[in-house]
C-alpha positions as CSV (number, residue, x, y, z in Angstrom):
1,M,120.0,75.7,136.3
2,V,120.5,71.9,136.9
3,K,123.9,70.7,135.5
4,K,124.2,67.4,133.6
5,T,127.1,65.3,134.9
6,L,128.5,61.9,134.1
7,S,126.7,60.4,137.1
8,G,123.4,62.2,136.5
9,F,122.2,65.7,137.3
10,Q,123.6,68.1,139.9
11,C,121.8,70.8,141.9
12,E,123.9,74.0,141.3
13,E,123.0,75.3,144.8
14,C,124.1,72.5,147.1
15,K,126.0,70.4,144.6
16,L,124.2,67.1,145.4
17,K,123.8,64.7,142.5
18,Y,120.7,62.8,141.3
19,K,120.0,60.1,138.7
20,E,116.8,61.8,137.7
21,K,116.6,65.4,136.5
22,S,113.3,66.0,138.2
23,W,114.8,65.4,141.6
24,A,117.7,67.7,140.9
25,E,115.3,70.4,139.8
26,K,113.2,70.0,142.9
27,C,116.3,70.2,145.1
28,E,117.5,73.3,143.4
29,A,114.1,75.0,143.7
30,W,114.0,74.2,147.4
31,C,117.6,75.3,148.0
32,K,117.0,78.6,146.3
33,A,113.8,79.3,148.2
34,H,114.8,78.2,151.6
35,K,118.6,78.3,151.7
36,S,118.6,74.8,153.1
37,C,118.2,71.2,152.1
38,N,115.0,69.2,152.3
39,L,115.5,65.7,153.8
40,E,112.6,64.2,151.7
41,I,114.4,65.4,148.5
42,I,118.0,64.7,149.4
43,R,117.2,61.1,150.2
44,H,117.1,60.6,146.4
45,A,120.7,61.9,146.0
46,V,123.3,59.5,144.8
47,K,126.8,59.0,146.2
48,N,129.8,59.9,144.1
């Protein structure tokens, strides 16, 4: 389940943060299925 944070939304699998909930959900789904990160998805992550 994607976690809401002060800076946006966080993937609970890899802990990367996104401004948009949809990207965090895509990231979490990928992480769970493949046990890795997808470069096309994580490029949308935000820095802390």
